[in-house]
Residue frames as qw, qx, qy, qz and C-alpha x, y, z in Angstrom:
[[0.179, 0.382, -0.889, 0.177, 74.42, 57.19, 107.14],
 [0.777, -0.262, -0.442, -0.363, 72.53, 54.04, 107.97],
 [0.336, -0.544, 0.611, -0.467, 72.59, 53.19, 111.69],
 [0.821, 0.019, -0.550, -0.152, 73.20, 49.51, 112.33],
 [0.835, -0.551, -0.014, -0.007, 74.00, 47.33, 115.33],
 [0.818, 0.102, -0.036, 0.566, 77.59, 47.11, 114.12],
 [0.197, 0.651, -0.035, 0.732, 77.86, 50.92, 114.04],
 [0.561, -0.735, -0.004, -0.381, 76.44, 51.15, 117.56],
 [0.920, -0.309, -0.044, 0.237, 78.92, 48.57, 118.87],
 [0.632, 0.312, -0.053, 0.708, 81.88, 50.42, 117.36],
 [0.096, -0.743, -0.003, -0.663, 80.61, 53.70, 118.88],
 [0.747, -0.643, -0.009, -0.166, 80.27, 52.22, 122.37],
 [0.896, -0.090, -0.030, 0.434, 83.73, 50.64, 122.12],
 [0.414, 0.534, -0.031, 0.737, 85.29, 53.95, 121.01],
 [0.341, -0.768, 0.031, -0.540, 83.69, 55.90, 123.90],
 [0.879, -0.475, -0.030, 0.017, 84.70, 53.24, 126.41],
 [0.805, 0.102, -0.042, 0.582, 88.34, 53.21, 125.25],
 [0.185, 0.663, -0.020, 0.725, 88.46, 57.01, 125.23],
 [0.560, -0.743, 0.009, -0.367, 87.18, 57.17, 128.81],
 [0.919, -0.289, -0.027, 0.268, 89.79, 54.63, 129.95],
 [0.620, 0.361, -0.037, 0.695, 92.59, 56.63, 128.31],
 [0.104, -0.742, 0.034, -0.661, 91.44, 59.86, 129.98],
 [0.774, -0.613, -0.020, -0.154, 91.15, 58.09, 133.32],
 [0.885, -0.062, -0.049, 0.459, 94.68, 56.72, 132.98],
 [0.368, 0.548, -0.045, 0.750, 96.03, 60.18, 132.10],
 [0.390, -0.755, 0.021, -0.526, 94.28, 61.73, 135.11],
 [0.894, -0.438, -0.046, 0.078, 95.59, 58.98, 137.40],
 [0.760, 0.167, -0.065, 0.624, 99.16, 59.53, 136.17],
 [0.096, 0.670, -0.041, 0.735, 98.82, 63.28, 136.70],
 [0.626, -0.700, -0.001, -0.343, 97.50, 62.80, 140.22],
 [0.926, -0.258, -0.050, 0.270, 100.26, 60.36, 141.06],
 [0.626, 0.353, -0.055, 0.693, 102.95, 62.68, 139.73],
 [0.112, -0.700, 0.086, -0.700, 101.82, 65.59, 141.93],
 [0.691, -0.366, -0.550, 0.294, 102.95, 65.21, 145.53],
 [0.263, -0.933, 0.002, -0.246, 103.11, 67.55, 148.51],
 [0.782, -0.514, 0.209, 0.284, 106.37, 65.91, 149.58],
 [0.476, 0.813, -0.311, 0.121, 109.76, 67.16, 148.46],
 [0.874, -0.406, 0.135, 0.229, 112.92, 65.20, 149.18],
 [0.361, 0.836, -0.391, 0.135, 116.59, 66.10, 148.93],
 [0.909, -0.341, 0.125, 0.204, 119.55, 63.83, 149.59],
 [0.374, 0.834, -0.367, 0.169, 123.21, 64.86, 149.49],
 [0.891, -0.368, 0.114, 0.238, 126.24, 62.74, 150.33],
 [0.381, 0.869, -0.263, 0.172, 129.73, 64.19, 150.13],
 [0.865, -0.311, 0.001, 0.394, 133.37, 63.50, 150.88],
 [0.150, 0.956, -0.227, 0.110, 136.03, 66.19, 151.33],
 [0.900, -0.178, 0.018, 0.397, 139.74, 65.38, 151.36],
 [0.154, 0.947, -0.259, 0.109, 142.88, 67.44, 151.78],
 [0.924, -0.145, 0.022, 0.352, 146.54, 66.39, 151.79],
 [0.130, 0.929, -0.343, 0.051, 149.94, 67.95, 152.19],
 [0.963, -0.078, 0.041, 0.256, 153.17, 65.98, 151.68],
 [0.038, -0.919, 0.384, 0.076, 156.84, 66.90, 152.17],
 [0.948, 0.031, 0.071, 0.307, 160.07, 65.31, 150.94],
 [0.619, -0.036, 0.015, 0.785, 163.41, 66.96, 151.70],
 [0.024, 0.869, 0.311, 0.385, 161.52, 70.23, 152.21],
 [0.440, 0.272, -0.351, 0.780, 163.95, 72.84, 153.51],
 [0.282, -0.463, 0.119, -0.832, 161.31, 74.84, 155.39],
 [0.049, -0.021, 0.906, -0.419, 160.12, 71.73, 157.21],
 [0.623, -0.032, -0.054, -0.780, 156.62, 70.50, 157.91],
 [0.420, -0.044, 0.880, -0.218, 154.57, 67.39, 158.66],
 [0.264, -0.056, -0.766, -0.584, 152.85, 65.27, 156.03],
 [0.331, 0.200, 0.680, -0.622, 149.14, 65.04, 156.78],
 [0.209, -0.203, -0.737, -0.610, 145.88, 63.91, 155.26],
 [0.303, 0.169, 0.546, -0.762, 142.33, 64.80, 156.28],
 [0.174, -0.241, -0.809, -0.507, 138.96, 63.44, 155.28],
 [0.328, 0.143, 0.450, -0.818, 135.40, 64.48, 156.02],
 [0.089, -0.289, -0.889, -0.343, 132.33, 62.36, 155.24],
 [0.225, 0.207, 0.353, -0.884, 129.02, 64.20, 155.34],
 [0.028, -0.379, -0.851, -0.363, 125.37, 63.68, 154.54],
 [0.246, 0.179, 0.262, -0.916, 122.28, 65.85, 154.47],
 [0.083, -0.311, -0.895, -0.310, 118.83, 64.31, 154.03],
 [0.237, 0.158, 0.300, -0.910, 115.60, 66.33, 154.07],
 [0.017, -0.451, -0.856, -0.253, 111.89, 65.61, 153.67],
 [0.104, 0.166, 0.182, -0.964, 109.53, 68.56, 153.29],
 [0.076, 0.554, 0.819, 0.129, 105.74, 68.50, 153.22],
 [0.029, 0.289, 0.104, -0.951, 103.89, 71.62, 152.14],
 [0.152, 0.612, 0.711, 0.311, 100.46, 72.68, 150.97],
 [0.033, 0.762, 0.213, 0.610, 98.65, 75.99, 151.14],
 [0.416, -0.792, 0.090, -0.439, 98.60, 76.34, 154.93],
 [0.857, -0.465, 0.219, 0.034, 100.86, 73.61, 156.32],
 [0.531, 0.655, -0.519, 0.140, 104.60, 73.06, 156.12],
 [0.849, -0.473, 0.235, -0.026, 106.59, 70.32, 157.78],
 [0.477, 0.714, -0.502, 0.105, 110.37, 70.14, 157.37],
 [0.888, -0.407, 0.207, 0.059, 112.46, 67.17, 158.56],
 [0.447, 0.776, -0.427, 0.124, 116.24, 67.16, 158.24],
 [0.907, -0.357, 0.110, 0.195, 119.00, 64.71, 159.15],
 [0.288, 0.869, -0.382, 0.124, 122.60, 65.99, 159.20],
 [0.934, -0.273, 0.101, 0.208, 125.60, 63.68, 159.55],
 [0.352, 0.835, -0.387, 0.175, 129.33, 64.57, 159.62],
 [0.848, -0.459, 0.190, 0.185, 132.48, 62.71, 160.59],
 [0.499, 0.799, -0.285, 0.177, 136.04, 63.82, 159.90],
 [0.843, -0.432, 0.109, 0.302, 139.53, 62.60, 160.82],
 [0.283, 0.891, -0.350, 0.057, 143.12, 63.81, 160.40],
 [0.934, -0.207, 0.086, 0.279, 146.39, 61.86, 160.29],
 [0.166, 0.916, -0.362, 0.053, 149.84, 63.39, 160.59],
 [0.713, 0.326, -0.553, 0.283, 153.29, 61.80, 160.61],
 [0.340, 0.157, -0.675, 0.636, 154.17, 60.65, 164.10],
 [0.347, -0.061, 0.377, -0.857, 150.75, 61.56, 165.50],
 [0.250, 0.252, 0.927, -0.123, 147.79, 59.27, 166.22],
 [0.042, -0.458, -0.654, -0.601, 144.61, 59.49, 164.18],
 [0.001, -0.271, -0.466, 0.842, 142.54, 62.42, 165.47],
 [0.162, 0.676, 0.715, 0.075, 138.92, 63.35, 165.08],
 [0.161, 0.009, 0.103, 0.982, 138.19, 66.71, 163.46],
 [0.467, -0.075, -0.096, -0.876, 134.40, 66.69, 163.17],
 [0.133, -0.177, -0.970, 0.096, 131.59, 64.57, 164.62],
 [0.361, 0.094, 0.210, -0.904, 127.88, 65.38, 164.40],
 [0.074, -0.353, -0.907, -0.216, 124.53, 63.64, 164.39],
 [0.166, 0.215, 0.262, -0.926, 121.65, 66.11, 164.18],
 [0.021, 0.462, 0.845, 0.267, 117.91, 65.66, 163.62],
 [0.116, 0.185, 0.159, -0.963, 115.61, 68.65, 163.07],
 [0.007, 0.496, 0.823, 0.278, 111.85, 68.82, 162.60],
 [0.089, 0.219, 0.200, -0.951, 109.66, 71.93, 162.28],
 [0.075, 0.532, 0.817, 0.208, 105.88, 71.89, 161.84],
 [0.015, 0.214, 0.107, -0.971, 104.04, 75.09, 160.92],
 [0.126, 0.607, 0.772, 0.142, 100.41, 76.10, 160.31],
 [0.001, 0.133, 0.009, -0.991, 99.01, 79.39, 159.05],
 [0.397, 0.476, 0.596, -0.510, 95.38, 80.52, 158.76],
 [0.602, 0.751, 0.170, -0.209, 95.59, 81.80, 155.18],
 [0.815, 0.243, 0.214, 0.480, 97.94, 81.79, 152.20],
 [0.204, 0.901, 0.002, 0.383, 98.62, 85.54, 152.43],
 [0.490, -0.831, 0.248, -0.091, 100.38, 85.54, 155.80],
 [0.556, 0.531, -0.595, 0.234, 104.08, 84.76, 156.21],
 [0.284, -0.450, 0.653, -0.539, 103.60, 83.90, 159.90],
 [0.703, -0.072, -0.683, -0.185, 103.16, 80.29, 161.00],
 [0.698, -0.546, 0.316, -0.338, 102.17, 78.80, 164.34],
 [0.630, 0.467, -0.618, 0.057, 105.12, 76.44, 164.76],
 [0.829, -0.497, 0.250, -0.054, 106.47, 73.59, 166.83],
 [0.457, 0.705, -0.537, 0.073, 110.17, 72.76, 166.66],
 [0.920, -0.347, 0.175, 0.044, 112.16, 69.67, 167.62],
 [0.423, 0.746, -0.499, 0.126, 115.96, 69.37, 167.59],
 [0.887, -0.409, 0.207, 0.058, 118.25, 66.56, 168.71],
 [0.554, 0.706, -0.417, 0.145, 122.01, 66.35, 168.36],
 [0.778, -0.533, 0.322, 0.087, 124.85, 64.20, 169.65],
 [0.184, 0.714, -0.640, -0.219, 128.03, 62.54, 168.31],
 [0.897, 0.184, -0.363, -0.174, 129.20, 59.16, 167.01],
 [0.815, 0.058, -0.427, 0.388, 132.48, 58.50, 168.88],
 [0.581, -0.650, -0.220, 0.437, 134.49, 59.57, 171.93],
 [0.281, 0.882, -0.062, 0.374, 136.10, 63.00, 172.02],
 [0.772, -0.311, -0.187, 0.523, 139.49, 63.80, 173.60],
 [0.061, -0.982, 0.136, 0.114, 141.51, 66.81, 174.65],
 [0.878, 0.317, -0.086, 0.347, 144.53, 65.93, 172.49],
 [0.472, 0.368, -0.789, -0.138, 147.23, 64.79, 173.02],
 [0.324, -0.153, 0.810, -0.464, 145.58, 63.07, 176.03],
 [0.615, 0.029, -0.556, -0.559, 143.71, 60.05, 174.65],
 [0.225, -0.013, -0.921, 0.318, 143.46, 58.13, 177.93],
 [0.088, 0.456, 0.674, -0.574, 140.44, 60.00, 179.24],
 [0.110, 0.509, 0.623, 0.584, 137.45, 60.89, 177.04],
 [0.033, 0.167, 0.291, -0.941, 135.91, 64.31, 177.58],
 [0.622, 0.243, 0.058, -0.742, 132.78, 63.40, 175.59],
 [0.242, -0.011, 0.961, 0.136, 131.07, 60.26, 174.30],
 [0.252, -0.292, -0.676, -0.628, 128.02, 59.27, 172.21],
 [0.480, -0.672, -0.479, -0.298, 124.95, 60.59, 174.06],
 [0.589, -0.680, -0.175, 0.399, 127.30, 62.30, 176.49],
 [0.319, 0.317, 0.469, -0.760, 126.36, 64.91, 175.74],
 [0.096, 0.421, 0.756, 0.491, 123.13, 64.80, 173.76],
 [0.116, 0.226, 0.230, -0.939, 120.88, 67.85, 173.49],
 [0.051, 0.504, 0.822, 0.261, 117.14, 67.87, 172.89],
 [0.122, 0.153, 0.117, -0.974, 115.10, 71.01, 172.22],
 [0.025, -0.495, -0.835, -0.241, 111.28, 70.94, 172.07],
 [0.018, -0.373, -0.295, 0.880, 109.25, 74.12, 171.86],
 [0.252, 0.707, 0.636, 0.179, 106.31, 76.04, 170.42],
 [0.160, -0.539, -0.017, 0.827, 106.20, 79.53, 168.99],
 [0.523, 0.790, 0.211, -0.240, 105.83, 81.51, 165.79],
 [0.584, -0.158, 0.488, 0.629, 107.89, 81.48, 162.62],
 [0.367, 0.806, 0.000, -0.464, 108.16, 84.14, 159.93],
 [0.669, 0.029, 0.603, 0.433, 109.10, 82.79, 156.49],
 [0.324, 0.796, -0.106, -0.500, 110.06, 85.00, 153.55],
 [0.848, 0.184, 0.438, 0.236, 110.64, 82.86, 150.46],
 [0.487, 0.849, 0.041, 0.204, 111.60, 85.78, 148.23],
 [0.004, -0.866, 0.436, -0.246, 114.40, 87.01, 150.49],
 [0.809, 0.127, -0.562, 0.115, 115.20, 83.44, 151.57],
 [0.120, 0.290, -0.680, 0.663, 115.20, 83.86, 155.32],
 [0.610, -0.524, -0.535, -0.259, 113.16, 82.68, 158.28],
 [0.029, -0.418, 0.529, -0.738, 112.89, 83.79, 161.91],
 [0.627, -0.374, -0.677, -0.095, 111.61, 81.57, 164.73],
 [0.163, -0.461, 0.406, -0.772, 110.48, 82.98, 168.10],
 [0.668, -0.316, -0.669, -0.077, 109.62, 80.65, 170.96],
 [0.295, -0.643, 0.328, -0.626, 108.73, 81.89, 174.46],
 [0.802, -0.313, 0.401, -0.314, 108.44, 78.27, 175.64],
 [0.728, 0.445, -0.522, -0.022, 111.24, 75.82, 174.80],
 [0.822, -0.503, 0.264, -0.041, 112.47, 72.92, 176.88],
 [0.444, 0.658, -0.604, 0.075, 116.16, 72.06, 176.66],
 [0.919, -0.354, 0.161, -0.067, 117.25, 68.65, 177.91],
 [0.236, 0.706, -0.665, 0.052, 120.94, 67.89, 178.33],
 [0.979, -0.167, 0.015, -0.112, 121.74, 64.18, 178.56],
 [0.114, 0.663, -0.732, 0.111, 125.02, 62.72, 179.81],
 [0.940, -0.105, -0.115, -0.304, 124.43, 58.97, 179.68],
 [0.696, 0.257, -0.548, 0.387, 128.00, 58.04, 180.63],
 [0.639, -0.715, -0.282, 0.041, 128.15, 57.73, 184.42],
 [0.672, -0.185, -0.072, 0.714, 131.82, 58.71, 184.67],
 [0.173, 0.336, 0.182, 0.908, 131.19, 62.03, 182.91],
 [0.424, -0.695, -0.386, -0.434, 127.94, 62.51, 184.84],
 [0.707, -0.545, -0.293, 0.343, 129.80, 62.06, 188.15],
 [0.486, -0.043, 0.020, 0.873, 132.21, 64.81, 187.06],
 [0.118, 0.747, 0.364, -0.544, 129.25, 67.16, 186.44],
 [0.278, -0.080, 0.547, 0.785, 130.15, 67.49, 182.76],
 [0.042, -0.337, -0.590, -0.733, 127.98, 69.69, 180.52],
 [0.299, -0.341, 0.078, -0.888, 126.07, 71.20, 183.44],
 [0.738, -0.358, -0.520, -0.236, 124.47, 68.13, 185.07],
 [0.550, -0.729, 0.279, -0.298, 124.59, 67.75, 188.87],
 [0.458, 0.473, -0.737, 0.151, 127.84, 65.99, 189.76],
 [0.760, -0.274, -0.583, 0.093, 128.35, 63.18, 192.25],
 [0.337, -0.795, 0.259, -0.433, 128.72, 63.95, 195.95],
 [0.727, 0.102, -0.601, 0.315, 131.31, 62.40, 198.26],
 [0.617, -0.771, -0.150, 0.045, 131.94, 62.41, 202.00],
 [0.173, -0.910, 0.375, 0.039, 135.10, 63.67, 203.69],
 [0.621, -0.362, 0.671, 0.182, 136.80, 60.33, 203.12],
 [0.186, 0.396, -0.640, -0.632, 136.05, 60.32, 199.41],
 [0.241, 0.213, 0.947, -0.022, 133.27, 57.73, 199.60],
 [0.150, -0.236, -0.551, -0.786, 130.44, 58.11, 197.10],
 [0.265, 0.241, 0.603, -0.713, 127.21, 59.44, 198.60],
 [0.607, 0.591, 0.426, -0.319, 125.17, 59.94, 195.45],
 [0.579, 0.154, 0.547, 0.584, 125.88, 59.46, 191.77],
 [0.034, 0.305, -0.184, -0.934, 125.87, 62.31, 189.29],
 [0.588, 0.523, 0.447, -0.425, 122.62, 62.93, 187.43],
 [0.488, 0.066, 0.684, 0.538, 122.51, 61.89, 183.80],
 [0.166, 0.623, 0.537, 0.544, 120.19, 64.66, 182.62],
 [0.118, -0.371, -0.286, 0.876, 119.35, 68.29, 183.16],
 [0.167, 0.680, 0.654, 0.287, 116.11, 70.04, 182.14],
 [0.126, -0.286, -0.091, 0.946, 115.77, 73.73, 181.42],
 [0.236, 0.737, 0.627, 0.085, 112.82, 75.86, 180.32],
 [0.233, -0.515, 0.061, 0.823, 113.49, 79.07, 178.47],
 [0.479, 0.786, 0.115, -0.374, 113.14, 81.23, 175.38],
 [0.630, -0.046, 0.568, 0.527, 114.61, 80.43, 171.97],
 [0.393, 0.821, -0.031, -0.413, 115.26, 82.74, 169.03],
 [0.596, -0.151, 0.638, 0.463, 116.69, 81.29, 165.83],
 [0.474, 0.761, -0.007, -0.442, 117.07, 82.40, 162.25],
 [0.684, 0.019, 0.580, 0.442, 118.30, 81.14, 158.88],
 [0.351, 0.824, -0.074, -0.439, 119.36, 83.22, 155.88],
 [0.661, -0.030, 0.619, 0.423, 120.53, 81.67, 152.62],
 [0.390, 0.855, 0.051, -0.337, 121.36, 83.68, 149.53],
 [0.793, 0.284, 0.246, 0.479, 123.31, 83.39, 146.29],
 [0.232, -0.815, 0.042, 0.530, 125.79, 86.26, 146.68],
 [0.168, 0.606, -0.552, -0.547, 127.38, 85.57, 143.30],
 [0.821, 0.268, -0.336, -0.375, 126.93, 83.07, 140.52],
 [0.846, 0.051, -0.524, 0.085, 127.44, 79.57, 141.94],
 [0.295, 0.176, -0.614, 0.711, 128.41, 81.01, 145.35],
 [0.532, -0.617, -0.438, -0.381, 125.90, 80.59, 148.19],
 [0.089, 0.320, -0.584, 0.741, 126.17, 82.11, 151.66],
 [0.624, -0.497, -0.538, -0.273, 124.20, 80.58, 154.53],
 [0.002, 0.367, -0.564, 0.740, 123.93, 81.80, 158.13],
 [0.638, -0.466, -0.587, -0.175, 122.25, 79.95, 161.01],
 [0.045, 0.375, -0.498, 0.781, 121.94, 81.60, 164.42],
 [0.625, -0.495, -0.584, -0.151, 120.35, 80.22, 167.59],
 [0.005, 0.414, -0.463, 0.784, 120.04, 82.06, 170.93],
 [0.653, -0.440, -0.599, -0.147, 118.67, 80.37, 174.05],
 [0.021, -0.414, 0.510, -0.754, 118.22, 81.61, 177.63],
 [0.418, -0.324, -0.841, 0.117, 116.89, 79.64, 180.60],
 [0.329, -0.732, -0.203, -0.561, 114.17, 81.32, 182.72],
 [0.770, -0.621, -0.148, -0.026, 115.13, 79.76, 186.06],
 [0.781, -0.352, 0.091, 0.509, 118.92, 79.40, 186.09],
 [0.336, -0.435, 0.223, 0.805, 120.64, 82.73, 185.48],
 [0.450, 0.737, 0.500, 0.073, 118.10, 84.24, 183.07],
 [0.152, 0.961, -0.142, -0.184, 119.80, 86.58, 180.61],
 [0.351, -0.507, 0.725, 0.307, 122.81, 84.32, 180.22],
 [0.745, 0.514, -0.046, -0.423, 122.55, 83.35, 176.54],
 [0.686, -0.122, 0.655, 0.292, 123.71, 80.16, 174.85],
 [0.373, 0.717, -0.252, -0.532, 124.93, 81.00, 171.35],
 [0.675, 0.046, 0.681, 0.279, 125.14, 78.70, 168.33],
 [0.374, 0.796, -0.102, -0.465, 126.17, 80.40, 165.08],
 [0.691, 0.013, 0.610, 0.387, 127.08, 78.61, 161.87],
 [0.341, 0.788, -0.152, -0.488, 128.24, 80.32, 158.69],
 [0.673, -0.028, 0.651, 0.350, 129.07, 78.53, 155.44],
 [0.357, 0.674, -0.279, -0.584, 129.99, 79.52, 151.88],
 [0.762, 0.129, 0.624, 0.120, 129.43, 76.90, 149.17],
 [0.200, 0.630, -0.442, -0.606, 131.14, 77.26, 145.80],
 [0.852, 0.273, 0.430, -0.121, 129.73, 75.02, 143.07],
 [0.185, -0.470, 0.654, 0.563, 132.36, 73.95, 140.54],
 [0.402, 0.056, -0.690, -0.599, 130.12, 71.54, 138.64],
 [0.754, -0.292, -0.327, -0.489, 127.40, 68.98, 139.29],
 [0.897, -0.239, -0.353, 0.114, 129.62, 66.81, 141.51],
 [0.610, 0.034, -0.298, 0.734, 132.48, 69.01, 142.75],
 [0.224, -0.900, -0.190, -0.322, 132.02, 71.67, 145.41],
 [0.441, 0.183, -0.469, 0.743, 134.17, 73.72, 147.74],
 [0.431, -0.791, -0.368, -0.231, 133.04, 75.07, 151.09],
 [0.274, 0.300, -0.450, 0.795, 134.30, 77.50, 153.68],
 [0.544, -0.640, -0.418, -0.346, 132.69, 77.61, 157.08],
 [0.117, 0.314, -0.620, 0.709, 132.87, 78.48, 160.73],
 [0.607, -0.521, -0.568, -0.195, 130.97, 77.33, 163.81],
 [0.045, 0.401, -0.468, 0.786, 130.88, 79.40, 167.01],
 [0.624, -0.491, -0.597, -0.115, 129.47, 78.04, 170.27],
 [0.024, 0.361, -0.541, 0.759, 129.09, 79.45, 173.75],
 [0.705, -0.466, -0.460, -0.272, 127.39, 77.56, 176.58],
 [0.242, -0.705, 0.438, -0.503, 127.95, 78.52, 180.20],
 [0.889, -0.295, 0.262, -0.231, 127.47, 74.87, 181.23],
 [0.921, 0.291, -0.077, 0.247, 130.35, 73.60, 179.07],
 [0.422, -0.835, 0.290, 0.199, 133.67, 73.98, 180.83],
 [0.583, 0.692, -0.425, 0.012, 136.87, 74.03, 178.80],
 [0.890, -0.376, 0.209, 0.152, 139.52, 71.36, 179.48],
 [0.398, 0.816, -0.413, 0.070, 143.24, 71.76, 178.91],
 [0.923, -0.058, -0.227, 0.305, 146.36, 69.66, 179.38],
 [0.060, -0.889, 0.313, -0.329, 148.62, 71.33, 182.00],
 [0.157, -0.587, 0.763, -0.219, 151.79, 69.61, 183.24],
 [0.238, 0.097, -0.958, -0.125, 150.52, 66.27, 182.01],
 [0.098, 0.355, 0.827, -0.425, 147.20, 66.61, 183.84],
 [0.041, -0.517, -0.609, -0.600, 143.76, 67.39, 182.46],
 [0.085, -0.273, -0.453, 0.844, 142.47, 70.54, 184.13],
 [0.069, 0.707, 0.673, 0.207, 138.88, 71.83, 183.96],
 [0.166, -0.039, -0.054, 0.984, 138.64, 75.58, 183.38],
 [0.321, 0.476, 0.420, -0.703, 135.69, 77.95, 183.04],
 [0.611, 0.611, 0.503, 0.008, 133.38, 78.32, 180.02],
 [0.211, -0.458, 0.389, 0.771, 134.98, 79.66, 176.87],
 [0.611, 0.590, -0.077, -0.522, 133.93, 80.59, 173.35],
 [0.680, -0.044, 0.688, 0.249, 134.31, 77.57, 171.08],
 [0.424, 0.726, -0.200, -0.503, 135.28, 78.23, 167.47],
 [0.688, 0.001, 0.668, 0.285, 135.74, 75.81, 164.60],
 [0.353, 0.696, -0.257, -0.570, 136.80, 76.76, 161.06],
 [0.725, 0.070, 0.662, 0.178, 136.86, 74.59, 157.98],
 [0.364, 0.644, -0.371, -0.561, 137.87, 74.65, 154.35],
 [0.603, -0.035, 0.794, 0.072, 137.17, 71.71, 152.09],
 [0.477, 0.437, -0.437, -0.625, 136.96, 70.64, 148.48],
 [0.337, -0.082, 0.936, -0.058, 135.30, 67.39, 147.55],
 [0.208, -0.144, -0.798, -0.547, 132.66, 65.37, 145.79],
 [0.420, 0.154, 0.498, -0.743, 128.93, 65.70, 146.35],
 [0.104, -0.160, -0.888, -0.419, 126.29, 63.32, 145.05],
 [0.425, 0.098, 0.264, -0.860, 122.67, 64.50, 144.96],
 [0.226, -0.135, -0.902, -0.341, 119.77, 62.09, 144.65]]
């Protein structure tokens, strides 16, 4: 084959185009690989019961629950960083009864972990948690006096410790010997009452205000928390979350308990049913009841909430 200037030019052009194509392919591959994983879920559950000339009696009612779960997870060989935003708001309306709130939650979680090698399941971890509510809460049927408000209370946890993560068995365990818990009650009326464990206002013998109630309370203690999620049957997932906290200074050994259990049943891509319960115990939260038309503050009690819902879920 005779080598000419034209042949050389075509050869250079071919090599140049080939290199550009390979570079473009490599760039696309690099762009498509990311250490970030995102999950977004928005759902709405609704339930209704209606009566007309029903001999056994009953009240017509309708309930709705709007919920959202948004997560951003960064992971590579030795680092993992999980951020999660959880939102819920539910209401119920019955005949002859005012609209009542059934669920209200705003929760932000962030956990950063580092391990020395890829073999170990143990991470050096730092954990942040913040939760509060959107609207006022009442001890029904009394709606004249709110027993809780947005940022009253609000809870903030910030701590360091170690976390064991087992991806195969789908559970994790977090141990923190040093966690600060901050309780905020930013409504002065509730703070003056000493709600949620803050120091209440002081008055003289004539009922004159001496000092206002404090709007925050800081504690330093130990935190143990765990999460286990498993598919117990096809399209049925069971998840348990347990958190135990004890303050070192104030009554050490008295444990705050937060346990959530949920069962999700997947019908199809958009329809899901869920059954759940939420148990709380905090010695600083005093129960309130309506007795003889007056709101009376009692001692701490176990708080229990149960739910059953069927609704639509959109993942994106």
